[in-house]
C-alpha positions as CSV (number, residue, x, y, z in Angstrom):
1,M,-12.4,27.5,-0.9
2,D,-15.0,27.9,-3.9
3,P,-17.3,24.6,-4.1
4,E,-16.6,24.5,-8.2
5,A,-12.8,24.5,-7.4
6,F,-12.8,22.4,-4.6
7,L,-15.0,19.7,-6.6
8,D,-12.3,20.1,-9.4
9,L,-9.5,19.5,-7.2
10,A,-11.2,16.2,-6.0
11,N,-11.8,15.2,-9.4
12,Q,-7.8,15.9,-10.3
13,V,-7.0,13.8,-7.1
14,T,-9.1,11.1,-8.3
15,K,-7.7,10.9,-11.6
16,L,-4.0,10.9,-10.7
17,K,-1.7,8.3,-12.2
18,M,0.1,6.4,-9.7
19,Y,3.1,5.3,-11.8
20,P,6.0,6.3,-11.4
21,Y,5.9,8.9,-8.7
22,F,3.3,7.1,-6.0
23,D,4.6,3.8,-6.8
24,L,8.0,5.0,-6.0
25,A,7.0,6.4,-2.7
26,H,5.3,2.7,-2.0
27,A,8.1,1.0,-2.9
28,A,10.6,3.0,-0.9
29,L,8.4,3.0,2.2
30,C,8.0,-0.9,1.7
31,C,11.6,-1.5,1.2
32,L,12.4,0.9,4.4
33,A,10.3,-1.4,6.6
34,V,12.0,-4.6,5.4
35,R,15.4,-2.9,6.2
36,E,14.3,-1.7,9.4
37,D,12.7,-4.9,10.5
38,L,16.0,-6.6,9.8
39,S,17.5,-4.0,12.2
40,A,21.4,-4.4,12.5
41,G,21.5,-7.5,10.8
42,S,20.6,-5.7,7.8
43,H,23.9,-5.2,6.1
44,T,25.2,-8.7,6.5
45,F,21.5,-10.4,5.4
46,S,21.5,-8.5,2.2
47,R,25.0,-9.6,1.2
48,K,24.4,-13.1,1.9
49,H,20.9,-13.9,0.9
50,P,20.0,-10.7,-1.9
51,L,17.7,-13.4,-3.5
52,S,15.8,-13.8,-0.4
53,L,16.0,-10.3,0.3
54,W,14.7,-9.2,-3.1
55,A,11.9,-11.8,-3.0
56,S,10.8,-10.4,0.5
57,S,10.6,-6.9,-0.5
58,M,8.6,-7.7,-4.0
59,L,6.3,-9.6,-1.9
60,V,5.6,-6.4,0.5
61,I,5.3,-4.1,-2.4
62,F,2.8,-6.0,-4.3
63,S,1.2,-7.5,-1.2
64,G,-2.2,-6.0,-1.8
65,G,-2.4,-7.1,-5.5
66,I,-1.1,-10.3,-4.4
67,L,-3.7,-11.3,-1.7
68,G,-6.2,-9.5,-3.6
69,N,-6.1,-11.8,-6.4
70,L,-6.0,-14.8,-3.8
71,L,-9.2,-13.8,-2.1
72,L,-11.1,-13.2,-5.8
73,G,-9.6,-16.7,-7.1
74,E,-7.6,-14.9,-9.9
75,P,-3.7,-15.6,-10.7
76,I,-1.9,-14.2,-7.5
77,I,1.2,-13.4,-9.5
78,A,-0.6,-11.4,-12.0
79,P,0.6,-8.1,-10.2
80,L,4.0,-8.9,-11.1
81,K,3.0,-8.8,-15.0
82,A,3.7,-4.8,-14.9
83,N,7.4,-4.9,-16.1
84,N,7.6,-1.0,-15.4
85,Q,6.5,-1.5,-11.6
86,L,8.5,-4.3,-11.1
87,L,11.5,-2.8,-12.8
88,L,11.0,0.5,-10.6
89,S,10.6,-1.5,-7.4
90,S,13.7,-3.2,-8.0
91,I,15.6,-0.2,-8.7
92,V,14.2,1.3,-5.5
93,W,15.1,-1.9,-3.5
94,Y,18.7,-1.9,-5.0
95,V,19.1,1.7,-4.2
96,I,18.1,1.3,-0.6
97,F,20.1,-2.1,0.2
98,Y,23.0,-1.8,-2.0
99,S,24.3,2.0,-2.8
100,P,27.7,2.9,-2.1
101,F,28.1,4.2,1.2
102,D,24.1,3.4,2.1
103,V,23.2,7.0,0.5
104,G,20.2,5.7,-0.9
105,F,18.8,4.6,2.5
106,K,20.1,7.8,4.1
107,V,18.0,10.0,1.3
108,F,14.9,7.8,1.9
109,K,15.4,7.8,5.8
110,F,15.9,11.9,5.5
111,L,12.4,13.2,7.3
112,P,11.4,15.8,4.6
113,V,11.8,13.1,1.8
114,K,10.0,10.5,4.0
115,V,7.2,12.8,4.7
116,V,6.8,13.4,1.2
117,C,7.0,9.6,0.6
118,A,4.4,8.8,3.2
119,A,1.8,11.4,1.7
120,L,2.4,9.9,-1.9
121,K,2.0,6.7,0.0
122,E,-1.3,7.1,1.5
123,I,-3.0,8.6,-1.5
124,Y,-1.9,5.6,-3.3
125,R,-3.5,3.5,-0.4
126,A,-6.7,5.4,-0.8
127,K,-6.4,4.5,-4.6
128,K,-5.8,1.0,-3.9
129,V,-8.7,0.5,-1.4
130,H,-11.0,2.2,-3.8
131,D,-9.7,-0.2,-6.8
132,G,-10.2,-3.1,-4.7
133,V,-13.8,-2.6,-3.6
134,V,-14.9,-1.6,-7.6
135,H,-12.9,-4.9,-8.6
136,A,-14.5,-7.2,-5.8
137,S,-18.3,-5.2,-6.9
138,K,-18.0,-6.8,-10.2
139,I,-17.3,-10.2,-9.3
140,Y,-19.9,-10.3,-6.3
141,P,-22.1,-7.6,-6.9
142,S,-24.0,-8.1,-3.6
143,A,-21.4,-9.5,-1.3
144,Y,-20.8,-6.3,0.8
145,V,-18.3,-8.0,3.1
146,I,-16.4,-9.2,0.5
147,M,-15.9,-5.9,-1.0
148,I,-15.0,-4.4,2.6
149,I,-12.2,-7.3,3.0
150,V,-10.9,-6.9,-0.4
151,G,-10.3,-3.0,-0.3
152,A,-8.8,-3.3,2.9
153,V,-6.4,-6.3,2.2
154,K,-5.5,-4.0,-1.0
155,G,-4.9,-1.1,1.0
156,N,-2.7,-2.2,3.7
157,G,-1.3,-5.5,2.1
158,P,2.1,-5.3,3.6
159,G,0.6,-5.8,7.3
160,F,-1.4,-8.9,5.9
161,V,1.6,-10.6,4.3
162,K,4.2,-9.9,7.6
163,I,4.6,-13.4,8.8
164,L,5.1,-14.6,5.2
165,E,7.7,-11.8,4.2
166,R,9.7,-12.8,7.1
167,L,9.3,-16.8,6.2
168,F,11.0,-15.8,3.0
169,R,13.9,-14.3,5.3
170,G,13.9,-17.4,7.3
171,V,12.2,-15.8,10.4
172,W,8.9,-17.6,11.8
173,T,7.1,-15.0,13.9
174,P,3.2,-16.2,14.5
175,P,2.2,-13.4,16.6
176,A,3.0,-11.3,13.9
177,V,-0.5,-12.2,12.0
178,E,-2.2,-9.2,11.5
179,F,-5.8,-10.4,12.8
180,L,-4.0,-10.8,16.2
181,A,-3.6,-6.9,16.6
182,P,-4.9,-5.0,13.4
183,N,-2.6,-1.6,13.2
184,F,-4.2,1.5,12.5
185,S,-3.7,1.4,8.7
186,T,-5.8,-2.0,8.6
187,K,-8.6,-0.4,10.7
188,A,-8.6,2.9,8.4
189,C,-8.5,0.8,5.1
190,L,-11.4,-1.3,6.8
191,L,-13.3,2.0,7.6
192,A,-12.6,3.3,3.9
193,S,-13.8,0.2,2.4
194,L,-16.8,0.5,4.3
195,I,-17.3,4.1,3.1
196,Y,-16.8,3.2,-0.6
197,V,-19.3,0.2,-0.5
198,V,-22.0,2.8,1.4
199,D,-21.3,5.2,-1.3
200,K,-21.4,2.7,-4.3
201,Q,-24.0,0.6,-3.2
202,S,-26.7,3.0,-1.5
203,D,-28.0,6.2,-1.8
204,I,-26.7,7.1,1.8
205,I,-23.9,9.5,0.7
206,T,-25.2,12.2,-1.7
207,A,-22.0,14.0,-2.3
208,P,-20.0,13.1,-5.7
209,A,-17.8,10.1,-5.5
210,S,-14.6,12.3,-6.0
211,I,-15.6,14.1,-3.0
212,V,-15.6,11.1,-1.0
213,H,-12.3,9.7,-2.5
214,F,-10.9,13.1,-1.5
215,G,-12.0,13.0,1.9
216,I,-10.6,9.4,2.4
217,V,-7.5,10.8,0.9
218,L,-7.1,13.7,3.3
219,F,-8.1,11.2,6.4
220,F,-5.2,9.1,5.7
221,V,-2.7,11.6,4.9
222,Y,-3.8,13.7,8.1
223,F,-3.5,10.7,10.5
224,K,-0.2,9.5,8.7
225,L,1.6,12.6,9.0
226,S,0.7,13.3,12.4
227,S,2.2,9.9,13.5
228,M,5.3,10.9,12.1
Protein backbone atom coordinates (compact mmCIF):
# COMPACT_ATOMS: atom_id res chain seq x y z
CA MET A 1 0.00 0.00 0.00
CA ASP A 2 1.16 3.51 -0.80
CA PRO A 3 2.63 5.13 2.38
CA GLU A 4 0.48 8.25 2.00
CA ALA A 5 -2.68 6.16 1.55
CA PHE A 6 -1.74 4.08 4.60
CA LEU A 7 -1.19 7.23 6.67
CA ASP A 8 -4.50 8.62 5.48
CA LEU A 9 -6.25 5.39 6.50
CA ALA A 10 -4.58 5.53 9.91
CA ASN A 11 -5.72 9.12 10.37
CA GLN A 12 -9.29 8.17 9.53
CA VAL A 13 -9.24 5.30 12.05
CA THR A 14 -7.93 7.69 14.71
CA LYS A 15 -10.78 10.13 14.06
CA LEU A 16 -13.58 7.53 14.13
CA LYS A 17 -16.58 8.47 16.26
CA MET A 18 -17.48 5.76 18.76
CA TYR A 19 -21.20 6.56 18.91
CA PRO A 20 -23.39 4.80 17.93
CA TYR A 21 -21.93 1.76 16.13
CA PHE A 22 -18.89 1.07 18.29
CA ASP A 23 -20.80 1.78 21.49
CA LEU A 24 -23.54 -0.59 20.31
CA ALA A 25 -21.03 -3.38 19.61
CA HIS A 26 -19.38 -2.87 23.00
CA ALA A 27 -22.73 -2.91 24.82
CA ALA A 28 -23.89 -6.01 22.96
CA LEU A 29 -20.80 -8.04 23.77
CA CYS A 30 -20.87 -6.91 27.41
CA CYS A 31 -24.52 -7.99 27.75
CA LEU A 32 -23.75 -11.28 26.03
CA ALA A 33 -20.95 -11.86 28.55
CA VAL A 34 -23.33 -11.19 31.44
CA ARG A 35 -25.94 -13.53 29.99
CA GLU A 36 -23.40 -16.28 29.36
CA ASP A 37 -22.10 -15.84 32.90
CA LEU A 38 -25.65 -16.46 34.16
CA SER A 39 -25.69 -19.59 32.01
CA ALA A 40 -28.87 -21.69 32.20
CA GLY A 41 -30.35 -19.47 34.90
CA SER A 42 -30.40 -16.33 32.74
CA HIS A 43 -34.09 -16.56 31.82
CA THR A 44 -35.30 -17.08 35.38
CA PHE A 45 -32.98 -14.44 36.83
CA SER A 46 -33.91 -11.83 34.21
CA ARG A 47 -37.61 -12.21 35.06
CA LYS A 48 -37.15 -12.19 38.82
CA HIS A 49 -34.45 -9.51 39.16
CA PRO A 50 -34.58 -7.09 36.19
CA LEU A 51 -33.19 -4.11 38.16
CA SER A 52 -30.22 -6.12 39.44
CA LEU A 53 -29.58 -7.41 35.95
CA TRP A 54 -29.76 -3.94 34.42
CA ALA A 55 -27.43 -2.48 37.07
CA SER A 56 -24.86 -5.23 36.62
CA SER A 57 -25.01 -4.90 32.82
CA MET A 58 -24.57 -1.11 32.95
CA LEU A 59 -21.67 -1.55 35.36
CA VAL A 60 -19.93 -3.82 32.86
CA ILE A 61 -20.65 -1.54 29.89
CA PHE A 62 -19.43 1.64 31.61
CA SER A 63 -16.80 -0.04 33.79
CA GLY A 64 -13.80 1.49 32.05
CA GLY A 65 -14.97 5.05 32.61
CA ILE A 66 -16.17 4.34 36.15
CA LEU A 67 -12.89 2.73 37.25
CA GLY A 68 -10.81 5.34 35.44
CA ASN A 69 -12.60 8.15 37.24
CA LEU A 70 -12.28 6.32 40.55
CA LEU A 71 -8.52 6.04 40.14
CA LEU A 72 -8.17 9.69 39.09
CA GLY A 73 -10.37 11.07 41.87
CA GLU A 74 -13.20 12.18 39.58
CA PRO A 75 -16.96 11.49 39.95
CA ILE A 76 -17.41 7.78 39.32
CA ILE A 77 -20.93 8.16 37.92
CA ALA A 78 -19.86 10.77 35.36
CA PRO A 79 -19.75 8.17 32.52
CA LEU A 80 -23.52 7.77 32.95
CA LYS A 81 -24.16 11.43 32.12
CA ALA A 82 -24.23 10.70 28.38
CA ASN A 83 -27.95 10.05 27.97
CA ASN A 84 -27.67 8.81 24.40
CA GLN A 85 -25.10 6.16 25.34
CA LEU A 86 -27.08 5.11 28.41
CA LEU A 87 -30.26 4.82 26.35
CA LEU A 88 -28.50 2.85 23.61
CA SER A 89 -26.96 0.49 26.18
CA SER A 90 -30.33 -0.03 27.87
CA ILE A 91 -31.99 -0.83 24.55
CA VAL A 92 -29.29 -3.37 23.71
CA TRP A 93 -29.66 -4.88 27.19
CA TYR A 94 -33.42 -5.20 26.73
CA VAL A 95 -33.09 -6.73 23.27
CA ILE A 96 -30.61 -9.37 24.43
CA PHE A 97 -32.51 -10.39 27.56
CA TYR A 98 -36.18 -9.75 26.79
CA SER A 99 -36.83 -9.83 23.04
CA PRO A 100 -39.65 -12.18 21.90
CA PHE A 101 -38.51 -15.75 21.17
CA ASP A 102 -35.01 -14.68 22.25
CA VAL A 103 -34.43 -13.33 18.75
CA GLY A 104 -32.12 -10.53 19.96
CA PHE A 105 -29.80 -12.91 21.75
CA LYS A 106 -29.75 -15.27 18.77
CA VAL A 107 -28.92 -12.45 16.34
CA PHE A 108 -25.97 -11.20 18.38
CA LYS A 109 -24.78 -14.78 18.95
CA PHE A 110 -24.88 -15.47 15.19
CA LEU A 111 -21.19 -15.86 14.32
CA PRO A 112 -20.92 -13.30 11.47
CA VAL A 113 -22.67 -10.67 13.62
CA LYS A 114 -20.53 -11.55 16.63
CA VAL A 115 -17.34 -11.30 14.55
CA VAL A 116 -18.28 -7.82 13.32
CA CYS A 117 -19.15 -6.72 16.87
CA ALA A 118 -15.86 -8.14 18.16
CA ALA A 119 -13.85 -6.22 15.55
CA LEU A 120 -15.71 -3.00 16.34
CA LYS A 121 -15.17 -3.53 20.06
CA GLU A 122 -11.42 -3.95 19.63
CA ILE A 123 -11.27 -0.62 17.79
CA TYR A 124 -13.32 0.78 20.67
CA ARG A 125 -10.89 -0.77 23.17
CA ALA A 126 -7.84 0.81 21.52
CA LYS A 127 -9.58 4.18 21.60
CA LYS A 128 -10.37 3.80 25.31
CA VAL A 129 -6.79 2.82 26.15
CA HIS A 130 -5.50 5.85 24.24
CA ASP A 131 -7.99 8.21 25.88
CA GLY A 132 -7.13 6.80 29.31
CA VAL A 133 -3.44 7.46 28.83
CA VAL A 134 -4.07 10.98 27.52
CA HIS A 135 -6.49 11.77 30.35
CA ALA A 136 -4.11 10.53 33.04
CA SER A 137 -1.18 12.44 31.49
CA LYS A 138 -3.08 15.71 31.83
CA ILE A 139 -3.61 15.16 35.57
CA TYR A 140 -0.28 13.49 36.34
CA PRO A 141 2.11 14.64 33.59
CA SER A 142 5.13 12.67 34.80
CA ALA A 143 3.43 9.65 36.41
CA TYR A 144 4.04 7.02 33.75
CA VAL A 145 2.84 4.10 35.86
CA ILE A 146 -0.48 5.86 36.53
CA MET A 147 -0.92 6.48 32.80
CA ILE A 148 -0.35 2.80 32.05
CA ILE A 149 -2.72 1.64 34.79
CA VAL A 150 -5.52 4.03 33.80
CA GLY A 151 -5.15 3.12 30.13
CA ALA A 152 -5.35 -0.59 30.90
CA VAL A 153 -8.34 -0.16 33.21
CA LYS A 154 -10.24 1.89 30.67
CA GLY A 155 -9.43 -0.63 27.96
CA ASN A 156 -10.55 -3.70 29.88
CA GLY A 157 -12.87 -2.40 32.56
CA PRO A 158 -15.22 -5.42 32.44
CA GLY A 159 -12.43 -7.71 33.57
CA PHE A 160 -11.69 -5.60 36.63
CA VAL A 161 -15.33 -5.25 37.77
CA LYS A 162 -16.32 -8.90 37.31
CA ILE A 163 -16.36 -9.61 41.04
CA LEU A 164 -18.48 -6.49 41.72
CA GLU A 165 -20.76 -7.14 38.75
CA ARG A 166 -21.48 -10.62 40.06
CA LEU A 167 -22.06 -9.21 43.53
CA PHE A 168 -24.78 -7.00 42.03
CA ARG A 169 -26.44 -10.28 41.06
CA GLY A 170 -26.00 -11.78 44.52
CA VAL A 171 -22.96 -13.92 43.73
CA TRP A 172 -19.67 -13.59 45.61
CA THR A 173 -16.65 -15.01 43.73
CA PRO A 174 -13.33 -13.72 45.15
CA PRO A 175 -11.25 -15.93 42.80
CA ALA A 176 -12.60 -13.85 39.89
CA VAL A 177 -10.39 -10.89 40.84
CA GLU A 178 -8.56 -9.93 37.66
CA PHE A 179 -5.21 -9.45 39.42
CA LEU A 180 -5.10 -13.14 40.35
CA ALA A 181 -5.16 -14.32 36.74
CA PRO A 182 -5.06 -11.47 34.21
CA ASN A 183 -6.64 -12.44 30.91
CA PHE A 184 -5.16 -11.70 27.50
CA SER A 185 -7.19 -8.49 27.09
CA THR A 186 -5.73 -7.05 30.30
CA LYS A 187 -2.17 -7.92 29.25
CA ALA A 188 -2.77 -6.49 25.77
CA CYS A 189 -4.16 -3.26 27.25
CA LEU A 190 -1.13 -2.94 29.54
CA LEU A 191 1.16 -3.36 26.55
CA ALA A 192 -0.84 -0.87 24.47
CA SER A 193 -0.79 1.63 27.35
CA LEU A 194 2.97 1.27 27.60
CA ILE A 195 3.36 1.90 23.87
CA TYR A 196 1.15 5.00 24.05
CA VAL A 197 3.13 6.33 27.01
CA VAL A 198 6.46 5.74 25.26
CA ASP A 199 5.09 7.36 22.09
CA LYS A 200 3.75 10.46 23.85
CA GLN A 201 6.35 10.92 26.56
CA SER A 202 9.56 10.22 24.65
CA ASP A 203 11.19 10.38 21.22
CA ILE A 204 11.88 6.64 21.01
CA ILE A 205 9.00 6.02 18.60
CA THR A 206 9.42 8.18 15.51
CA ALA A 207 6.29 7.03 13.65
CA PRO A 208 3.28 9.38 13.53
CA ALA A 209 0.83 8.96 16.42
CA SER A 210 -1.91 7.84 14.04
CA ILE A 211 0.30 5.01 12.74
CA VAL A 212 1.01 3.87 16.30
CA HIS A 213 -2.70 3.88 17.12
CA PHE A 214 -3.56 2.04 13.91
CA GLY A 215 -0.95 -0.59 14.68
CA ILE A 216 -2.46 -1.19 18.12
CA VAL A 217 -5.94 -1.43 16.57
CA LEU A 218 -4.70 -4.07 14.12
CA PHE A 219 -3.01 -5.95 16.96
CA PHE A 220 -6.21 -5.99 19.05
CA VAL A 221 -8.47 -6.96 16.15
CA TYR A 222 -6.17 -9.69 14.83
CA PHE A 223 -5.74 -11.49 18.15
CA LYS A 224 -9.41 -11.17 19.04
CA LEU A 225 -10.65 -12.59 15.77
CA SER A 226 -8.04 -15.33 15.76
CA SER A 227 -9.33 -16.52 19.13
CA MET A 228 -12.95 -16.83 17.99
